[in-house]
C-alpha positions as semicolon CSV with decimal commas, in nm:
position;residue;x (nm);y (nm);z (nm)
1;M;-1,936;12,851;-2,590
2;S;-1,877;13,193;-2,752
3;S;-2,243;13,385;-2,853
4;T;-2,191;13,325;-3,245
5;D;-2,187;12,895;-3,146
6;L;-2,546;12,742;-3,155
7;P;-2,690;12,703;-2,830
8;D;-2,687;12,357;-2,701
9;V;-3,031;12,202;-2,718
10;T;-2,948;11,888;-2,577
11;G;-3,242;11,794;-2,349
12;A;-3,440;12,033;-2,465
13;V;-3,823;11,991;-2,530
14;L;-3,897;11,923;-2,909
15;P;-4,144;12,093;-3,132
16;K;-4,389;11,849;-3,306
17;V;-4,276;11,830;-3,678
18;S;-4,417;11,672;-3,982
19;A;-4,398;11,273;-3,983
20;V;-4,083;11,137;-4,150
21;R;-4,187;10,974;-4,489
22;V;-4,203;10,595;-4,494
23;E;-4,191;10,412;-4,819
24;E;-4,418;10,138;-4,879
25;G;-4,332;9,767;-4,694
26;E;-4,086;9,963;-4,465
27;R;-4,122;10,010;-4,096
28;L;-3,977;10,259;-3,821
29;R;-3,890;10,165;-3,443
30;Q;-3,739;10,344;-3,198
31;V;-3,477;10,166;-2,963
32;G;-3,372;10,303;-2,639
33;L;-3,010;10,264;-2,526
34;P;-2,809;10,479;-2,263
35;G;-2,762;10,816;-2,348
36;L;-2,971;10,773;-2,692
37;T;-3,243;10,705;-2,862
38;L;-3,237;10,558;-3,229
39;T;-3,463;10,514;-3,527
40;V;-3,405;10,266;-3,722
41;R;-3,600;10,169;-4,036
42;S;-3,620;9,818;-4,155
43;C;-3,715;9,660;-4,485
44;P;-3,851;9,329;-4,419
45;P;-3,668;9,088;-4,600
46;S;-3,871;8,848;-4,896
47;R;-3,791;8,532;-4,695
48;E;-3,680;8,435;-4,325
49;G;-3,338;8,334;-4,215
50;L;-3,161;8,587;-4,431
51;P;-2,834;8,711;-4,308
52;P;-2,858;9,108;-4,160
53;A;-2,718;9,377;-4,282
54;L;-2,741;9,769;-4,159
55;Y;-2,715;10,064;-4,335
56;V;-2,520;10,357;-4,190
57;H;-2,596;10,777;-4,384
58;G;-2,383;11,037;-4,432
59;L;-2,382;11,376;-4,304
60;G;-2,690;11,556;-4,338
61;G;-2,882;11,229;-4,462
62;S;-3,087;10,984;-4,287
63;S;-3,230;10,619;-4,306
64;Q;-3,412;10,739;-4,611
65;N;-3,120;10,762;-4,794
66;W;-3,133;10,378;-4,836
67;S;-3,464;10,333;-4,945
68;A;-3,375;10,265;-5,333
69;L;-3,133;10,032;-5,221
70;M;-3,308;9,810;-4,941
71;P;-3,585;9,647;-5,097
72;L;-3,334;9,570;-5,389
73;L;-3,135;9,340;-5,178
74;A;-3,417;9,202;-4,954
75;D;-3,380;8,888;-5,120
76;T;-3,033;8,872;-5,007
77;V;-2,984;9,032;-4,649
78;D;-3,245;9,130;-4,430
79;G;-3,182;9,535;-4,367
80;E;-3,216;9,770;-4,155
81;A;-3,090;10,147;-4,146
82;L;-3,013;10,406;-3,886
83;D;-3,097;10,744;-3,819
84;L;-2,792;10,856;-3,620
85;P;-2,810;11,057;-3,345
86;G;-2,922;11,393;-3,432
87;F;-3,050;11,313;-3,801
88;G;-3,354;11,202;-3,917
89;E;-3,622;11,085;-3,648
90;S;-3,309;11,006;-3,373
91;P;-3,324;11,272;-3,115
92;P;-2,963;11,444;-3,007
93;P;-2,755;11,223;-2,756
94;D;-2,818;11,322;-2,404
95;D;-2,423;11,407;-2,419
96;G;-2,440;11,617;-2,757
97;D;-2,114;11,433;-2,859
98;Y;-2,124;11,408;-3,245
99;S;-1,784;11,294;-3,300
100;V;-1,683;10,982;-3,569
101;T;-1,613;10,769;-3,259
102;A;-1,995;10,865;-3,080
103;H;-2,175;10,752;-3,416
104;A;-1,957;10,445;-3,417
105;R;-2,076;10,336;-3,065
106;A;-2,403;10,401;-3,092
107;V;-2,382;10,130;-3,425
108;I;-2,209;9,887;-3,164
109;R;-2,461;9,968;-2,900
110;H;-2,728;9,903;-3,140
111;L;-2,594;9,572;-3,256
112;D;-2,502;9,439;-2,903
113;A;-2,830;9,547;-2,807
114;A;-3,001;9,375;-3,043
115;G;-2,798;9,065;-3,146
116;R;-2,823;9,067;-3,515
117;G;-2,442;9,135;-3,544
118;P;-2,265;8,998;-3,773
119;V;-2,431;9,188;-3,984
120;H;-2,314;9,289;-4,332
121;L;-2,224;9,668;-4,260
122;I;-2,280;9,949;-4,525
123;G;-2,219;10,318;-4,537
124;N;-2,179;10,632;-4,706
125;S;-1,953;10,963;-4,627
126;L;-1,962;11,007;-4,298
127;G;-2,130;10,631;-4,236
128;G;-1,814;10,474;-4,434
129;A;-1,593;10,664;-4,173
130;V;-1,819;10,525;-3,943
131;S;-1,847;10,170;-4,042
132;T;-1,457;10,183;-4,098
133;R;-1,405;10,249;-3,716
134;V;-1,658;9,992;-3,655
135;A;-1,510;9,687;-3,854
136;A;-1,154;9,792;-3,762
137;A;-1,265;9,790;-3,387
138;R;-1,540;9,555;-3,352
139;P;-1,426;9,261;-3,617
140;D;-1,672;9,048;-3,495
141;L;-1,987;9,250;-3,548
142;V;-1,920;9,256;-3,919
143;R;-1,935;8,992;-4,219
144;T;-1,870;9,200;-4,486
145;L;-1,799;9,611;-4,534
146;T;-1,923;9,805;-4,809
147;L;-1,855;10,146;-4,862
148;V;-2,000;10,380;-5,094
149;S;-1,771;10,765;-5,144
150;P;-1,655;10,658;-4,759
151;A;-1,530;10,992;-4,566
152;L;-1,180;10,941;-4,528
153;P;-0,914;11,178;-4,496
154;E;-0,738;11,332;-4,816
155;L;-0,447;11,602;-4,843
156;R;-0,606;11,778;-5,120
157;I;-1,002;11,824;-5,048
158;Q;-1,224;11,893;-5,369
159;R;-1,299;12,273;-5,396
160;S;-1,683;12,184;-5,393
161;A;-1,632;12,002;-5,098
162;V;-1,489;12,316;-4,864
163;P;-1,809;12,446;-4,765
164;T;-1,922;12,159;-4,598
165;G;-1,571;12,182;-4,419
166;L;-1,644;12,494;-4,321
167;L;-1,901;12,389;-4,086
168;A;-1,655;12,294;-3,837
169;L;-1,544;12,676;-3,782
170;P;-1,678;12,824;-3,484
171;G;-2,008;13,050;-3,556
172;M;-2,012;12,869;-3,867
173;G;-2,340;12,737;-3,763
174;A;-2,516;13,056;-3,654
175;L;-2,424;13,220;-3,991
176;L;-2,560;12,961;-4,191
177;T;-2,874;12,920;-3,958
178;R;-2,917;13,310;-4,051
179;A;-2,855;13,241;-4,423
180;A;-3,065;12,949;-4,464
181;R;-3,357;13,201;-4,354
182;D;-3,389;13,363;-4,695
183;L;-3,385;13,039;-4,900
184;T;-3,679;12,831;-4,960
185;A;-3,701;12,472;-4,883
186;E;-3,654;12,384;-5,266
187;Q;-3,401;12,617;-5,300
188;R;-3,223;12,432;-5,022
189;T;-3,292;12,105;-5,146
190;R;-3,183;12,166;-5,540
191;G;-2,873;12,289;-5,379
192;V;-2,805;11,980;-5,165
193;L;-2,872;11,749;-5,458
194;G;-2,655;11,957;-5,713
195;L;-2,388;11,859;-5,463
196;C;-2,484;11,513;-5,388
197;Y;-2,578;11,400;-5,716
198;G;-2,389;11,337;-6,036
199;D;-2,682;11,425;-6,237
200;P;-2,928;11,603;-6,034
201;A;-3,173;11,543;-6,391
202;R;-3,201;11,189;-6,270
203;V;-3,405;11,295;-5,972
204;S;-3,788;11,232;-6,087
205;P;-4,027;11,537;-5,987
206;E;-4,201;11,292;-5,700
207;A;-3,854;11,276;-5,514
208;F;-3,776;11,646;-5,561
209;R;-4,094;11,708;-5,393
210;N;-4,056;11,435;-5,114
211;A;-3,688;11,532;-5,068
212;V;-3,864;11,953;-5,034
213;E;-4,111;11,785;-4,789
214;E;-3,794;11,625;-4,580
215;M;-3,596;11,961;-4,622
216;E;-3,900;12,150;-4,442
217;R;-3,929;11,893;-4,198
218;R;-3,561;11,914;-4,102
219;M;-3,561;12,273;-4,093
220;A;-3,806;12,274;-3,806
221;L;-3,604;12,103;-3,588
222;P;-3,419;12,295;-3,319
223;Y;-3,123;12,097;-3,326
224;F;-3,084;12,017;-3,728
225;W;-2,753;12,274;-3,750
226;D;-2,638;12,159;-3,436
227;A;-2,604;11,838;-3,521
228;M;-2,476;11,887;-3,870
229;V;-2,191;12,168;-3,738
230;R;-2,061;11,909;-3,447
231;S;-2,063;11,621;-3,699
232;A;-1,885;11,870;-3,933
233;R;-1,648;11,910;-3,670
234;G;-1,607;11,534;-3,585
235;I;-1,522;11,453;-3,926
236;V;-1,232;11,720;-3,916
237;D;-1,135;11,601;-3,570
238;A;-1,116;11,255;-3,681
239;Y;-0,925;11,355;-4,017
240;T;-0,645;11,499;-3,824
241;L;-0,635;11,190;-3,545
242;G;-0,296;11,019;-3,607
243;G;-0,160;10,670;-3,494
244;Q;-0,350;10,374;-3,432
245;H;-0,685;10,550;-3,435
246;G;-0,609;10,743;-3,775
247;L;-0,926;10,614;-4,024
248;W;-0,660;10,507;-4,276
249;R;-0,467;10,281;-4,033
250;Q;-0,835;10,136;-3,891
251;A;-0,875;10,048;-4,261
252;G;-0,566;9,849;-4,251
253;R;-0,718;9,669;-3,984
254;V;-1,016;9,582;-4,160
255;L;-1,063;9,217;-4,173
256;A;-1,376;9,209;-4,318
257;P;-1,411;9,164;-4,718
258;T;-1,494;9,482;-4,848
259;L;-1,680;9,613;-5,167
260;L;-1,568;10,018;-5,258
261;V;-1,817;10,231;-5,417
262;Y;-1,681;10,570;-5,608
263;G;-1,865;10,801;-5,839
264;G;-1,677;10,921;-6,089
265;R;-1,874;11,300;-6,055
266;D;-1,848;11,307;-5,677
267;R;-1,788;11,679;-5,550
268;L;-1,748;11,581;-5,196
269;V;-1,507;11,270;-5,199
270;G;-1,217;11,289;-5,468
271;H;-1,266;11,020;-5,699
272;R;-0,906;10,954;-5,689
273;M;-0,914;10,858;-5,348
274;A;-1,058;10,511;-5,507
275;R;-0,693;10,343;-5,587
276;R;-0,544;10,484;-5,194
277;A;-0,834;10,300;-5,074
278;A;-0,849;9,984;-5,267
279;V;-0,510;9,943;-5,105
280;A;-0,589;10,019;-4,793
281;F;-0,800;9,792;-4,714
282;R;-0,659;9,448;-4,793
283;G;-0,820;9,203;-5,057
284;S;-1,098;9,461;-5,147
285;R;-1,278;9,482;-5,457
286;L;-1,358;9,864;-5,622
287;L;-1,650;9,958;-5,809
288;T;-1,637;10,281;-6,031
289;L;-1,932;10,442;-6,173
290;P;-1,827;10,719;-6,404
291;D;-2,154;10,894;-6,366
292;A;-2,226;10,923;-6,046
293;G;-2,208;11,136;-5,748
294;H;-2,191;11,144;-5,388
295;V;-2,482;10,895;-5,320
296;A;-2,462;10,651;-5,573
297;M;-2,693;10,409;-5,400
298;M;-2,934;10,639;-5,472
299;E;-2,858;10,739;-5,829
300;Y;-2,745;10,394;-5,952
301;P;-2,942;10,113;-5,676
302;D;-2,932;9,823;-5,930
303;E;-2,564;9,879;-5,951
304;V;-2,459;9,904;-5,616
305;A;-2,725;9,641;-5,541
306;A;-2,552;9,359;-5,799
307;A;-2,206;9,418;-5,677
308;V;-2,295;9,416;-5,318
309;R;-2,503;9,061;-5,432
310;E;-2,166;8,950;-5,579
311;L;-1,913;9,031;-5,290
312;L;-2,116;8,831;-5,053
313;A;-2,183;8,528;-5,308
314;D;-1,805;8,538;-5,396
315;T;-1,717;8,523;-5,027
316;G;-1,993;8,269;-4,903
317;E;-2,123;8,537;-4,671
318;T;-2,471;8,437;-4,763
319;L;-2,483;8,188;-4,503
320;P;-2,695;8,220;-4,175
321;P;-2,508;8,413;-3,855
322;A;-2,504;8,133;-3,678
323;S;-2,256;7,917;-3,950
324;R;-2,018;8,203;-3,940
325;R;-1,697;8,165;-3,773
326;S;-1,615;8,437;-3,473
327;A;-1,380;8,677;-3,631
328;G;-1,234;8,762;-3,300
329;S;-1,331;8,822;-2,881
330;V;-1,571;9,054;-2,798
331;V;-1,511;9,397;-2,624
332;T;-1,768;9,671;-2,533
333;A;-1,739;9,991;-2,729
334;D;-1,636;10,221;-2,482
335;E;-1,271;9,972;-2,463
336;A;-1,293;9,941;-2,835
337;L;-1,332;10,309;-2,942
338;P;-1,123;10,581;-2,720
339;A;-1,242;10,906;-2,752
340;D;-1,108;11,098;-3,017
341;G;-0,845;11,314;-2,872
342;A;-0,802;11,546;-2,611
343;G;-0,963;11,875;-2,763
344;D;-1,235;11,688;-2,909
345;P;-1,449;11,986;-3,069
346;T;-1,768;11,778;-3,040
347;Q;-1,735;11,735;-2,719
348;G;-1,892;12,028;-2,417
349;S;-1,900;12,283;-2,719
């Protein structure tokens, strides 16, 4: 590790920080798995017997990113949202691996351990790439797939997305850590909202205050930038991976009915990628929201919820899990998801 890289905080004693926000009706619990601990946010369904759903957030996000959408679908699915390792309330993984494959393994291991699969899998940004890999590798675990601005490889990335990609460069984490010291939590929050929302003015004053509090909480964590940087490196590595494990190749192997959601004002994932994704995911349906940014499920939760509900109704996937025909043989996460390739920058950096 060079002197400009972030120190390895794996296994470090973590300081006490303020409690994460939990909306009315939500519950948080921690799940211990080999090599990692995951925090799971749940929204109780309106009635028993609804099929399970799992929500997977994007880079720098957390399970809170789904707090607007989950209650809107509580009459349709039994929803849970994960904090990926190193994000939200989930501590870093023991092995320090933040690759897309490692995050996908975490999702698979959680579903295998909980016995909730097959689920309606819903992912945003990085979570969209992770969910794509899960759906391709373990079709038995996925009933339907919904991807909101999925982070799939682009040849011409948007200029506004370049700073996020620069996170992957060696030494950038330490540089950003020093630069962030001169910014208040409010300034950082405005920057994030400006990047992720099509119209930041849609954020209410209360929601903005909550976002500032969450930013303050995250910045107090010693592994915050470490998780961000290594996950960004994982995305870049996944983008450059070819062959059968390339994300676009895996998109073509997804068997689950798929809903794609893209925002016309997305500054991180080009809206032009919607057409390519619609072709790659066979038989998929596409929802475009002209005024939405990168997090449509937060900006336009009603529209996204309606599209998800329509997907489930049209494909007959509102039946309970026991009535669904098996989609394939079951394999372990390690068998289904080999490493992202030699020289993975998220391994041992």
